[in-house]
KOLBA-367101 format. One record per residue (C-alpha): residue number from 1; x, y, z. Coordinates in pm, whole numbers, plus 32768, in hexadecimal, padded with zeros to 4 digits. Last residue first. Layout:
<rs>
[r NUM [X Y Z]],
...
</rs>
This chain:
<rs>
[r 301 [4738 BB43 EA02]],
[r 300 [4623 BA7D EAA8]],
[r 299 [4581 BB15 EBE2]],
[r 298 [443D BB90 EB45]],
[r 297 [4425 BA5F EA64]],
[r 296 [444E B97E EB95]],
[r 295 [433A BA3C EC48]],
[r 294 [4256 BA1E EB17]],
[r 293 [429A B8A7 EB05]],
[r 292 [4249 B886 EC77]],
[r 291 [4105 B949 EC49]],
[r 290 [40A6 B859 EB2F]],
[r 289 [40FF B730 EC0E]],
[r 288 [4020 B7B4 ED22]],
[r 287 [3F08 B7E7 EC23]],
[r 286 [3F35 B686 EB97]],
[r 285 [3EF9 B605 ECF6]],
[r 284 [4006 B562 EDC8]],
[r 283 [3FF2 B3E9 EDFA]],
[r 282 [4131 B39D ED3B]],
[r 281 [41D4 B493 EE28]],
[r 280 [4271 B5BF ED82]],
[r 279 [43E5 B5DD ED40]],
[r 278 [4417 B6E6 EC34]],
[r 277 [458A B713 EBED]],
[r 276 [4634 B865 EBCF]],
[r 275 [476A B858 EAF2]],
[r 274 [48DB B81D EB36]],
[r 273 [487A B768 EC76]],
[r 272 [485C B816 EDC8]],
[r 271 [46E8 B855 EDDE]],
[r 270 [45CD B757 EDD0]],
[r 269 [4473 B7E4 ED8F]],
[r 268 [4324 B82E EE2D]],
[r 267 [41E3 B8EB EDE6]],
[r 266 [40D4 B909 EEE6]],
[r 265 [3F66 B91A EF3F]],
[r 264 [3EBB B930 F091]],
[r 263 [3D73 B88B F0E8]],
[r 262 [3DCD B8A3 F25B]],
[r 261 [3DBE B737 F2C4]],
[r 260 [3E4E B666 F1A8]],
[r 259 [3F10 B76C F0E4]],
[r 258 [3F9D B835 F205]],
[r 257 [3FC9 B70A F2EC]],
[r 256 [409F B666 F1E0]],
[r 255 [41B0 B76E F1E4]],
[r 254 [41B9 B796 F35F]],
[r 253 [41D2 B61B F38D]],
[r 252 [42E8 B60D F28A]],
[r 251 [43AF B726 F329]],
[r 250 [43A2 B69B F489]],
[r 249 [43FE B53D F417]],
[r 248 [4508 B5AF F31F]],
[r 247 [45DD B65B F423]],
[r 246 [4634 B7B1 F4B2]],
[r 245 [453E B870 F3D8]],
[r 244 [45A5 B9B1 F326]],
[r 243 [4476 BA93 F2F8]],
[r 242 [4468 BBB2 F200]],
[r 241 [4390 BCEB F1E2]],
[r 240 [4376 BD23 F359]],
[r 239 [4293 BE33 F3E8]],
[r 238 [4254 BDE6 F558]],
[r 237 [43C6 BDE9 F5B3]],
[r 236 [44A2 BE50 F48E]],
[r 235 [44EC BFC2 F4C3]],
[r 234 [455E BFAD F62C]],
[r 233 [44AC BF8D F777]],
[r 232 [4441 BE61 F844]],
[r 231 [4381 BED7 F976]],
[r 230 [42C7 BD8D F9A1]],
[r 229 [417A BE44 F98E]],
[r 228 [41F0 BF13 F865]],
[r 227 [4274 BDE5 F7A6]],
[r 226 [4131 BD2A F7E8]],
[r 225 [406A BE5A F76E]],
[r 224 [4135 BE72 F62C]],
[r 223 [40F9 BD07 F5D0]],
[r 222 [41D4 BC57 F4D2]],
[r 221 [4332 BC3A F567]],
[r 220 [42C1 BC4D F6D1]],
[r 219 [41C5 BB36 F69E]],
[r 218 [42C7 BA5E F5EB]],
[r 217 [43CB BA78 F6FF]],
[r 216 [44F1 BB54 F6A3]],
[r 215 [4661 BAFF F6C1]],
[r 214 [469E BBD1 F60A]],
[r 213 [46AB BD03 F52F]],
[r 212 [4715 BD50 F3C9]],
[r 211 [46D5 BE95 F310]],
[r 210 [4734 BE59 F1A6]],
[r 209 [4820 BEB2 F08A]],
[r 208 [4960 BE14 F106]],
[r 207 [49CF BCF5 F1E0]],
[r 206 [4B36 BD31 F250]],
[r 205 [4ADD BE9E F28A]],
[r 204 [4B26 BEAF F3FE]],
[r 203 [49BA BEAE F46F]],
[r 202 [4976 BD90 F37C]],
[r 201 [4A89 BCBF F41B]],
[r 200 [49F8 BD15 F571]],
[r 199 [48A6 BC8E F508]],
[r 198 [4947 BB53 F47B]],
[r 197 [49FF BB12 F5C3]],
[r 196 [48C9 BB4B F69A]],
[r 195 [47F7 BA6B F5BC]],
[r 194 [48F9 B954 F5D2]],
[r 193 [48FC B968 F74F]],
[r 192 [4781 B974 F769]],
[r 191 [474D B84A F681]],
[r 190 [485A B78D F742]],
[r 189 [479C B7A2 F88A]],
[r 188 [4882 B77D F9B9]],
[r 187 [4909 B8E0 F996]],
[r 186 [47AB B973 F9BF]],
[r 185 [4788 BACE F926]],
[r 184 [4618 BB17 F966]],
[r 183 [452B BB40 F83E]],
[r 182 [44AE B9E1 F876]],
[r 181 [4462 B8A2 F7B4]],
[r 180 [4547 B91A F69D]],
[r 179 [4514 B9D9 F558]],
[r 178 [4610 BABE F4B1]],
[r 177 [4538 BBDF F437]],
[r 176 [45A4 BC8D F2F6]],
[r 175 [4520 BDE7 F29D]],
[r 174 [455E BE24 F12C]],
[r 173 [45FA BF6D F0BB]],
[r 172 [458C BFC2 EF59]],
[r 171 [4464 BED3 EF4A]],
[r 170 [4417 BEBB EDD6]],
[r 169 [43BD BD49 EDC7]],
[r 168 [4518 BD05 ED36]],
[r 167 [459B BDAA EE75]],
[r 166 [44DE BCAB EF46]],
[r 165 [4570 BB90 EE74]],
[r 164 [46D5 BC0A EEAB]],
[r 163 [469B BC47 F01F]],
[r 162 [4617 BAE6 F04D]],
[r 161 [4746 BA65 EF8B]],
[r 160 [4833 BB25 F072]],
[r 159 [478B BA98 F1A7]],
[r 158 [479F B938 F117]],
[r 157 [4918 B95F F0E2]],
[r 156 [4948 B9DA F248]],
[r 155 [4873 B8B9 F2C4]],
[r 154 [494D B7C7 F1FE]],
[r 153 [4A86 B856 F2A1]],
[r 152 [49EB B837 F3FB]],
[r 151 [4977 B6D2 F3CF]],
[r 150 [482C B678 F32F]],
[r 149 [476F B553 F3CA]],
[r 148 [468E B4AB F2C9]],
[r 147 [46FC B56E F192]],
[r 146 [4605 B537 F072]],
[r 145 [4495 B580 F0AF]],
[r 144 [443E B6A1 F198]],
[r 143 [4574 B77D F18E]],
[r 142 [450A B88D F174]],
[r 141 [4407 B9A5 F16D]],
[r 140 [43A6 BAD8 F0A2]],
[r 139 [4262 BB6B F129]],
[r 138 [4178 BC40 F057]],
[r 137 [40C5 BD61 F0FE]],
[r 136 [3FBF BDB8 F205]],
[r 135 [3F9F BC63 F2A3]],
[r 134 [3E5F BBA4 F2F3]],
[r 133 [3DF5 BB73 F189]],
[r 132 [3F3C BAB6 F14A]],
[r 131 [4014 BADA F015]],
[r 130 [414F BA0A F035]],
[r 129 [4292 BA24 EF6F]],
[r 128 [435A B8E5 EFA0]],
[r 127 [44D3 B8AF EF8F]],
[r 126 [456F B753 EF89]],
[r 125 [46E8 B739 EFAB]],
[r 124 [480B B6B4 EEE3]],
[r 123 [495E B722 EF67]],
[r 122 [4A83 B73F EE75]],
[r 121 [4BE0 B6CD EED6]],
[r 120 [4C37 B6BE ED63]],
[r 119 [4B0D B736 EC91]],
[r 118 [49E9 B646 EC5E]],
[r 117 [4973 B614 EAF7]],
[r 116 [4ABD B578 EA88]],
[r 115 [4A30 B438 E9F8]],
[r 114 [4B54 B35F EA6A]],
[r 113 [4B1B B3BC EBD6]],
[r 112 [49B2 B340 EBD0]],
[r 111 [4908 B416 ECDA]],
[r 110 [47F0 B48B EBF2]],
[r 109 [47B2 B329 EB74]],
[r 108 [47B5 B29A ECD4]],
[r 107 [46C2 B3AC ED3D]],
[r 106 [45C5 B338 EC3B]],
[r 105 [45FD B1CD EC99]],
[r 104 [45C6 B218 EE0B]],
[r 103 [4495 B2F1 EDC2]],
[r 102 [43E2 B1E5 ECFA]],
[r 101 [43AA B22E EB88]],
[r 100 [4247 B294 EB2F]],
[r 99 [42B9 B3ED EAC2]],
[r 98 [43CC B4B7 EB69]],
[r 97 [4424 B5FA EABA]],
[r 96 [456D B68E EA3E]],
[r 95 [457A B7FA E9D1]],
[r 94 [4658 B8AD E8D1]],
[r 93 [465B B7A8 E7BB]],
[r 92 [4715 B74B E67D]],
[r 91 [486A B7BD E6FE]],
[r 90 [490E B667 E6E0]],
[r 89 [4914 B64F E85B]],
[r 88 [479B B682 E866]],
[r 87 [4764 B571 E762]],
[r 86 [4841 B485 E82B]],
[r 85 [4774 B4C6 E964]],
[r 84 [4639 B45A E8A8]],
[r 83 [46ED B324 E826]],
[r 82 [4758 B2C7 E987]],
[r 81 [45F0 B2DD EA01]],
[r 80 [4574 B215 E8D5]],
[r 79 [467E B10D E914]],
[r 78 [45FD B0E2 EA77]],
[r 77 [4492 B0B8 EA0B]],
[r 76 [44CC AFE0 E8D7]],
[r 75 [43E6 B030 E7B1]],
[r 74 [44C5 B136 E710]],
[r 73 [443E B1F0 E5DF]],
[r 72 [4471 B368 E5CF]],
[r 71 [432C B429 E592]],
[r 70 [433A B597 E527]],
[r 69 [41F2 B622 E5A2]],
[r 68 [40DE B6FA E505]],
[r 67 [4092 B5E0 E410]],
[r 66 [4005 B509 E528]],
[r 65 [3EC9 B5E0 E521]],
[r 64 [3E20 B5A4 E66E]],
[r 63 [3CC7 B502 E67C]],
[r 62 [3D16 B45A E7CB]],
[r 61 [3CE2 B2FB E739]],
[r 60 [3D9C B354 E5F8]],
[r 59 [3EBC B3ED E6B9]],
[r 58 [3ECE B2BC E79C]],
[r 57 [3EDC B1D6 E66B]],
[r 56 [3FE8 B2B0 E5CC]],
[r 55 [40BD B29C E706]],
[r 54 [408D B124 E71E]],
[r 53 [40F0 B0F0 E5B1]],
[r 52 [421E B1D7 E5E3]],
[r 51 [42AC B12D E718]],
[r 50 [436B B23F E7C9]],
[r 49 [4421 B38A E79B]],
[r 48 [4332 B4AC E766]],
[r 47 [43C8 B5EF E6DE]],
[r 46 [42F5 B728 E717]],
[r 45 [431F B895 E6B5]],
[r 44 [42DF B971 E7DF]],
[r 43 [421C BA90 E87D]],
[r 42 [4129 BAEE E768]],
[r 41 [3FF4 BA96 E831]],
[r 40 [3F9E B985 E735]],
[r 39 [40F9 B8EF E765]],
[r 38 [40D2 B8F9 E8DF]],
[r 37 [3F7C B854 E8C5]],
[r 36 [400C B741 E7E7]],
[r 35 [412B B70C E8DD]],
[r 34 [402F B6EB E9F9]],
[r 33 [3F4A B606 E931]],
[r 32 [406C B525 E8CB]],
[r 31 [40E8 B510 EA31]],
[r 30 [3F90 B4CB EAC2]],
[r 29 [3F35 B3D3 E9AC]],
[r 28 [405C B2ED E9E4]],
[r 27 [4167 B268 E8F8]],
[r 26 [425B B38A E915]],
[r 25 [438A B2B6 E965]],
[r 24 [4467 B3E9 E99F]],
[r 23 [43D1 B535 E92F]],
[r 22 [44B8 B624 E872]],
[r 21 [444D B792 E879]],
[r 20 [44CB B89F E78D]],
[r 19 [4497 BA01 E80E]],
[r 18 [43B4 BAFD E762]],
[r 17 [4423 BC6A E757]],
[r 16 [438F BD3D E873]],
[r 15 [4234 BDDE E88B]],
[r 14 [4196 BC8E E8D9]],
[r 13 [427F BC71 EA07]],
[r 12 [41E5 BDA6 EAAA]],
[r 11 [4083 BD2A EA6D]],
[r 10 [40DA BBD6 EAFF]],
[r 9 [4166 BC79 EC39]],
[r 8 [4022 BD40 EC58]],
[r 7 [3F69 BBF6 EC6A]],
[r 6 [4054 BB87 ED7F]],
[r 5 [4011 BCAF EE62]],
[r 4 [40B7 BDEF EEDB]],
[r 3 [41D0 BE1C EDDD]],
[r 2 [42B0 BF36 EE55]],
[r 1 [42B7 C089 EDA9]],
</rs>
């Protein structure tokens, strides 16, 4: 049975063995609260890498028992990110999480060739699972935060990661919509060309385990009536589980419009490294970060 909402995802993860989470530069209340919530829910064991006096002060202020965490002292932001990655490499953690460290420093630690967290020729991509009151099921979308203008090979990798996350949510055969500004095959629009190639690859078994269609405009991908009016058939149109966006601008606007305008919720993570990595915005709520931890725990091996 597929997971239909984010709270249900937490319940599924609670029934599994706890994963070990390592938070990089966990000096802020949102990160500490989210990890604390995840520990209380029985999802993870928590390791906080950061400035120990600051972490303990935050715990005291938020009335959180600091004893539930293992705290690893490192007051420098960049060194804390590298230390967190090092703990993962040593086998002391299953999930990496971004704390107060800036995104560029966090990604620099993950991409560090000496650390070995990124496989050779690996592609790092951001995958979000969105729950929106206006849609009848969860949506798995990418990339909205890392790759500005993915080329064809990167889009193929992103498609496979979307399928992997959808299957972790219990969707046996995910329906993947390759988004463009139109559902017409326009040779002058790269998004359409790439979508056509990826769709044909799926038809011929080069991308497995999903129904893949594109190019599809967003209305056709998500709205059954729009697909009917425009006479777009197939299994994906009007009922997509996954959305592949052609560039970071379109994906990021879609992502933020859900939380800021539609009161949607989400969990998000980075795929492609040797472990899932939680990459929430520093402004994300503790609830969003808790959902992201649960998603990472669901995906982690």
